[in-house]
C-alpha positions in Angstrom: 266.5 52.8 250.0 270.4 53.1 249.5 270.2 57.0 249.6 269.4 58.6 252.4 265.6 60.9 251.2 267.4 64.1 252.0 269.8 63.6 249.2 267.9 61.9 246.7 264.7 64.6 247.7 267.5 67.1 245.5 267.2 65.2 242.1 264.0 65.0 242.2 263.1 68.6 242.9 265.6 68.9 240.1 263.7 66.9 237.3 259.9 68.1 238.9 261.4 71.9 237.4 262.8 70.6 234.3 259.7 68.1 233.2 258.2 72.3 234.3 260.5 74.5 232.2 257.2 74.5 229.7 254.7 77.0 232.5 258.4 78.4 234.3 261.4 80.1 234.0 264.4 77.7 232.1 267.8 77.6 233.9 270.1 76.0 231.3 270.4 72.7 234.2 267.4 72.7 233.1 268.3 72.6 229.7 271.3 70.5 230.3 269.0 67.8 231.5 266.3 67.7 229.3 269.4 67.5 226.6 270.1 64.2 228.2 266.7 62.8 228.9 265.7 63.0 225.4 269.1 61.9 224.3 269.2 59.0 226.1 265.8 57.8 224.2 267.7 55.9 222.0 270.8 54.1 223.6 268.1 52.6 225.9 266.1 51.7 223.0 268.9 49.7 221.7 269.4 47.8 225.1 266.2 46.8 225.6 266.2 44.9 222.4 269.4 43.8 222.8 268.2 42.4 226.4 264.9 40.9 224.7 267.0 39.2 222.0 269.9 37.6 224.2 267.0 36.5 226.7 265.3 34.5 223.4 268.4 33.2 222.5 268.9 32.2 226.0 265.2 30.7 225.8 266.8 27.7 223.0 269.4 27.2 224.3 268.3 25.8 227.7 265.5 24.1 226.1 267.4 23.2 223.5 264.0 23.0 221.1 263.8 27.0 220.1 264.7 26.7 216.3 265.8 29.7 214.6 262.4 30.3 213.1 260.8 30.4 215.9 263.1 33.0 217.5 263.5 34.9 215.1 259.2 35.7 214.5 259.1 37.7 218.5 261.6 40.0 217.5 260.8 40.3 213.3 256.8 41.3 215.0 258.3 44.2 217.8 260.4 45.4 214.9 
């Protein structure tokens, strides 16, 4: 691990307080971290789609037998 446990422990402690917020008192920190986590869902979905699309295109570029219709098929069925 790059970070020692003493530094990671604080991160996991804050995250556990945020996840357990419905069952205990909520502080500003917990609400803020919860908002950041819920707001990052859509950008992370876009990032995953972009990585899949790029990797699909690279596969066709490297093999040179991947037509445009074959490349669009997995994207259309997952979107």
